[in-house]
C-alpha positions in Angstrom: -197.4 5.9 46.7 -195.1 4.8 49.4 -195.0 1.9 52.0 -195.2 2.5 55.6 -194.8 0.5 58.6 -197.7 0.5 61.2 -195.3 -0.2 63.9 -192.0 1.6 63.6 -193.2 4.1 60.8 -190.2 3.2 58.4 -190.8 4.3 55.0 -190.2 2.3 51.5 -190.6 2.7 47.8 -193.4 0.9 46.3 -191.9 -2.4 45.8 -192.8 -6.0 46.5 -192.1 -6.0 50.2 -193.9 -8.1 52.7 -192.7 -7.0 55.9 -190.9 -3.9 57.4 -187.0 -4.7 57.2 -186.4 -2.9 60.3 -189.0 -4.3 62.8 -190.7 -6.9 60.7 -193.9 -4.9 61.2 -197.3 -4.8 58.8 -196.6 -2.4 55.7 -199.4 -0.2 54.3 -199.7 1.9 51.5 -199.7 5.8 51.7 -200.9 7.7 48.9 -202.8 6.5 45.4 -200.6 4.3 43.4 -202.8 5.6 40.2 -202.6 2.1 38.6 -205.9 0.7 36.9 -206.7 -2.7 38.4 -206.9 -6.1 36.7 -210.6 -6.2 35.9 -213.2 -8.8 35.5 -215.9 -6.3 35.4 -216.1 -5.3 39.0 -219.0 -3.2 40.4 -220.2 -1.8 43.6 -221.6 -4.5 45.5 -225.3 -4.2 46.8 -226.4 -3.1 50.1 -229.6 -4.7 51.1 -231.9 -4.2 53.9 -232.7 -7.4 55.9 -236.0 -6.7 57.2 -237.0 -10.4 57.9 -233.8 -10.8 60.0 -234.5 -7.9 61.8 -238.0 -9.1 62.6 -236.5 -12.3 64.0 -234.3 -10.4 66.7 -236.5 -10.2 69.9 -236.8 -6.4 70.8 -234.9 -5.3 67.8 -236.2 -1.9 66.5 -233.0 -0.9 64.5 -231.8 -1.8 60.8 -229.9 -4.7 59.6 -228.2 -4.2 56.1 -226.3 -7.0 54.2 -223.2 -5.9 52.2 -223.4 -8.5 49.5 -219.8 -9.4 48.5 -221.0 -12.5 47.1 -221.6 -10.5 43.7 -217.9 -10.0 43.0 -216.7 -12.0 39.9 -215.3 -15.0 41.5 -217.8 -15.1 44.4 -215.9 -13.5 47.3 -214.7 -10.1 48.7 -211.3 -11.5 47.9 -211.5 -10.4 44.4 -211.1 -6.8 45.7 -207.7 -7.5 47.0 -206.5 -9.6 44.3 -207.3 -7.2 41.4 -205.2 -4.5 43.2 -202.4 -6.5 44.1 -202.1 -8.1 40.5 -201.9 -4.6 38.9 -198.9 -3.7 41.3 -197.3 -7.1 40.3 -197.6 -6.5 36.6 -196.3 -2.9 37.0 -193.1 -4.2 38.6 -192.6 -6.7 35.8 -193.4 -9.8 37.9 -194.7 -12.6 35.7 -195.9 -15.2 38.1 -198.0 -15.2 41.5 -198.5 -17.4 44.3 -201.3 -17.2 46.7 -201.7 -19.3 50.1 -205.3 -19.4 50.6 -208.3 -21.4 52.6 -209.9 -21.1 49.1 -211.5 -17.8 48.2 -208.3 -15.9 47.8 -206.8 -18.8 45.8 -210.0 -18.9 43.5 -209.6 -14.9 43.0 -206.1 -15.0 42.3 -206.4 -18.0 39.8 -209.4 -16.1 37.9 -207.3 -12.9 37.9 -204.0 -14.6 36.7 -206.0 -16.1 34.0 -207.3 -12.7 32.8 -204.0 -11.4 32.9 -202.3 -14.1 31.1 -199.7 -15.2 33.7 -199.4 -18.5 35.7 -200.5 -18.9 39.2 -199.6 -21.2 42.1 -202.3 -21.7 44.6 -201.5 -23.3 47.7 -204.3 -24.7 49.8 -204.8 -26.9 53.0 -205.8 -30.3 51.8 -209.0 -30.4 53.8 -210.3 -27.2 51.6 -213.9 -27.6 50.6 -214.3 -29.3 47.2 -216.2 -26.3 46.0 -213.4 -24.1 46.3 -210.7 -26.4 44.9 -212.5 -27.2 42.1 -213.3 -23.6 41.2 -209.5 -23.0 41.5 -208.5 -26.0 39.3 -211.1 -24.6 36.6 -209.0 -21.5 36.1 -206.0 -23.3 35.0 -203.8 -22.5 38.3 -201.3 -25.0 39.5 -203.1 -26.0 42.7 -200.9 -27.6 45.5 -202.4 -29.4 48.5 -200.7 -29.2 51.9 -201.7 -31.2 54.9 -202.6 -29.5 58.1 -203.7 -26.1 58.8 -203.5 -22.8 56.7 -200.3 -21.4 58.2 -198.4 -24.2 56.7 -199.7 -23.0 53.3 -198.9 -19.5 54.1 -195.3 -20.6 55.0 -194.7 -22.3 51.6 -196.1 -19.4 49.6 -193.8 -16.9 51.5 -190.8 -19.2 50.8 -191.7 -19.2 47.1 -192.1 -15.5 46.9 -188.9 -14.7 48.7 -186.5 -17.5 47.1 -188.0 -18.1 43.6 -189.4 -14.6 42.5 -193.3 -15.1 42.7 -195.3 -12.3 43.7 -197.2 -13.2 46.8 -200.7 -12.3 46.6 -201.6 -14.2 49.8 -204.5 -11.9 51.3 -203.5 -11.6 55.0 -201.7 -8.3 55.6 -198.5 -9.7 53.9 -199.3 -7.6 50.6 -200.1 -4.1 51.4 -201.5 -3.5 48.0 -204.0 -6.3 48.3 -205.0 -4.6 51.6 -205.4 -1.3 50.0 -207.8 -2.6 47.7 -210.4 -3.1 50.6 -210.9 0.4 51.1 -213.3 0.8 48.6 -215.7 -1.4 51.0 -215.7 1.3 53.6 -216.1 4.0 51.0 -219.0 2.2 49.3 -220.7 1.6 52.8 -220.6 5.4 53.6 -222.0 6.2 50.1 -224.6 3.7 50.0 -225.8 4.5 53.6 -225.5 8.1 53.4 -223.0 7.9 56.3 -221.7 5.4 58.7 -223.7 2.7 60.7 -223.4 2.2 64.4 -221.5 -1.0 63.7 -220.0 -3.2 60.9 -219.8 -6.8 61.6 -216.9 -8.6 59.6 -215.9 -12.2 59.2 -212.2 -12.1 60.5 -209.3 -14.5 59.8 -206.1 -12.3 60.0 -208.2 -9.2 59.4 -207.4 -7.2 56.3 -211.2 -6.7 55.7 -211.4 -4.9 59.2 -208.6 -2.7 58.3 -210.3 -1.8 54.7 -213.7 -0.9 56.3 -212.1 1.2 58.8 -209.7 3.1 56.3 -212.4 3.4 53.7 -215.0 5.1 56.1 -212.1 7.2 57.5 -211.5 8.8 54.1 -215.2 9.7 54.0 -214.9 11.4 57.2 -216.8 8.7 59.2 -216.1 6.0 61.9 -218.0 3.0 63.0 -217.8 0.3 65.7 -216.0 -2.6 64.1 -217.0 -6.1 65.3 -214.7 -9.0 64.2 -216.6 -12.3 63.9 -214.7 -15.4 64.2 -215.6 -19.1 64.4 -215.5 -20.8 68.1 -213.2 -23.4 66.7 -210.7 -20.8 65.4 -210.8 -17.6 67.5 -207.4 -16.2 68.5 -208.6 -12.4 68.1 -211.9 -13.0 70.3 -209.7 -15.0 73.0 -207.2 -12.0 73.1 -210.1 -9.4 73.2 -212.3 -11.1 75.7 -208.9 -11.6 78.0 -208.2 -8.0 77.8 -204.9 -8.8 75.9 -202.9 -6.3 73.7 -201.2 -9.2 71.9 -202.7 -11.8 69.9 -201.4 -15.6 70.1 -201.6 -18.1 67.7 -204.4 -20.7 67.9 -204.0 -24.5 67.8 -205.6 -26.8 65.1 -208.9 -25.1 63.8 -212.1 -26.9 64.1 -214.8 -25.3 62.3 -216.8 -25.5 59.1 -215.9 -21.9 58.3 -213.2 -22.5 56.1 -212.8 -18.9 55.3 -211.8 -17.8 58.8 -210.1 -20.8 60.0 -206.7 -18.9 60.2 -204.7 -20.0 63.4 -202.1 -17.1 62.8 -199.2 -19.3 63.3 -195.9 -17.3 62.5 -197.8 -14.1 61.8 -199.5 -13.4 64.9 -198.7 -9.5 64.5 -201.8 -9.7 62.0 -203.9 -10.5 64.7 -202.5 -8.1 67.1 -203.0 -5.2 64.5 -206.6 -6.2 63.7 -207.1 -6.2 67.8 -205.9 -2.8 67.9 -208.1 -1.3 65.2 -210.9 -3.1 66.6 -210.2 -1.3 70.0 -209.6 1.9 68.3 -212.9 2.1 66.7 -214.7 1.3 70.1 -215.7 -2.2 68.8 -215.7 -5.7 69.9 -215.0 -9.3 68.9 -217.3 -12.3 69.2 -217.1 -16.0 68.2 -219.8 -18.1 66.9 -220.4 -22.0 67.0 -220.8 -24.3 63.8 -224.3 -24.8 64.8 -224.9 -21.1 64.7 -223.5 -20.9 61.5 -225.6 -23.5 60.0 -228.8 -21.6 61.3 -227.5 -18.5 60.0 -226.9 -20.0 56.5 -230.2 -21.3 56.6 -232.0 -17.9 57.6 -230.0 -15.8 55.2 -231.0 -18.0 52.1 -234.7 -18.6 53.1 -235.6 -15.2 54.5 -233.5 -12.7 52.4 -232.5 -14.8 49.3 -228.7 -14.7 49.9 -226.7 -18.1 49.5 -223.7 -17.7 51.6 -221.0 -20.2 52.7 -220.5 -20.7 56.5 -217.9 -17.7 56.6 -220.2 -15.4 54.8 -223.2 -16.0 57.2 -221.2 -15.5 60.3 -222.1 -11.9 60.9 -225.7 -13.2 61.0 -224.9 -15.8 63.5 -223.3 -13.1 65.6 -226.3 -10.8 65.9 -228.4 -12.6 68.8 -225.4 -12.8 70.8 -224.4 -9.3 70.4 -228.0 -8.2 71.2 -228.0 -10.5 74.3 -224.9 -8.8 75.6 -225.9 -5.5 75.0 -222.8 -4.9 72.6 -225.7 -3.9 70.0 -228.3 -1.5 71.1 -231.9 -2.3 70.2 -232.1 0.5 67.9 -228.7 0.3 66.2 -228.0 0.4 62.5 -225.9 -2.4 61.6 -223.9 -3.7 58.4 -223.2 -7.6 58.0 -220.4 -8.1 55.3 -221.5 -11.4 53.4 -218.0 -12.1 52.1 -218.6 -15.5 50.3 -221.0 -17.3 47.9 -222.7 -20.6 49.1 -221.3 -22.5 45.8 -217.8 -22.2 47.7 -219.0 -24.8 50.3 -222.4 -26.3 49.2 -221.9 -29.7 51.1 -222.7 -27.6 54.1 -226.1 -27.0 52.7 -226.2 -30.3 51.2 -226.2 -32.0 54.7 -229.1 -29.9 56.0 -232.6 -30.9 56.0 -234.4 -29.9 52.6 -238.0 -29.6 51.8 -238.1 -32.1 49.1 -241.0 -34.3 48.4 -241.5 -37.0 45.7 -244.3 -36.7 43.2 -245.6 -40.1 42.1 -247.9 -38.9 39.3 -247.0 -35.4 38.0 -250.2 -35.4 35.9 -252.5 -35.5 38.9 -252.5 -31.6 39.5 -254.9 -31.6 42.2 -252.8 -34.1 44.2 -249.7 -31.9 43.8 -251.7 -28.9 44.6 -252.9 -30.3 47.7 -249.2 -31.3 48.8 -248.0 -27.9 48.1 -251.0 -26.5 50.2 -250.0 -28.8 53.2 -246.5 -28.2 53.0 -247.0 -24.4 52.9 -249.4 -24.4 55.7 -247.1 -26.3 57.9 -243.9 -24.4 57.1 
């Protein structure tokens, strides 16, 4: 295995390098590293047909499939990146790791560090959802809360890695070994579906999952149209795509409930530019969804398909009606939605939604309870 710059094509040995020394470009792995990942019992995640969601889309006669990444050990697709990056760090003799995160990568890093028996420092924005902070702390990691947007946490993690010997497991494009761990998603899709779908809808911050899906499908001799889904309150890649720009510029302060994709890319805009390039090479697109649309999608995904997803994880479902309305998705398209994070990561969003709860004054009055149930079900 070697490292290769996606911009100037410089080559490097497989060491802990985070950017090309010649041009500052993104590094990617070339070849198989032969390492066994640090494991918490990962398995292929399910691919589930979403027939009720299909039926809710006016005029749609295609297929919607859900790639359920909530089944990963710590509840998100970030486990795939971290298990691969952790294995490389350990092979190079690094005894401590750091990760800047909006929550899910931090939980994954803390979990896999606990499994590997090494210390971890996790740096998250101070406003990170309580469910994610609680999970990180439970694994015993040192948790640092930083005021402001995610990019401030990113800068601190990079400084600790470069100046104090931590392996940086931040899951943007900064760690090429982590990104390589995501190619399995594309390979699994091809194997489970028996080929490639017409589109894959991907919740997108900086975009390594876009790269993983694309590369994994290519390795199986397949291609698809990649669709980057972002939140309206933090959509630097969508903004560039819609403007016809080739360069992604940083966003301001994010304003969205989708913490997993609230990445303004301040200081590492090249990540967004590379993701935009991959989207265009695939013939795909980028779309932004509102917080209201995210809440609707979360409720629909849980109540109609039995999948409990955080706002980021439900974002592809929120995007489906928009993409159909604009003709981006054909009415007979075969579509995969990546459901990237579990609902326990941000349960408060669900807690703030209306719930079908009813107080039972006399649980011994079975007839009255049955009548109540019949009334509720008839008006559901």
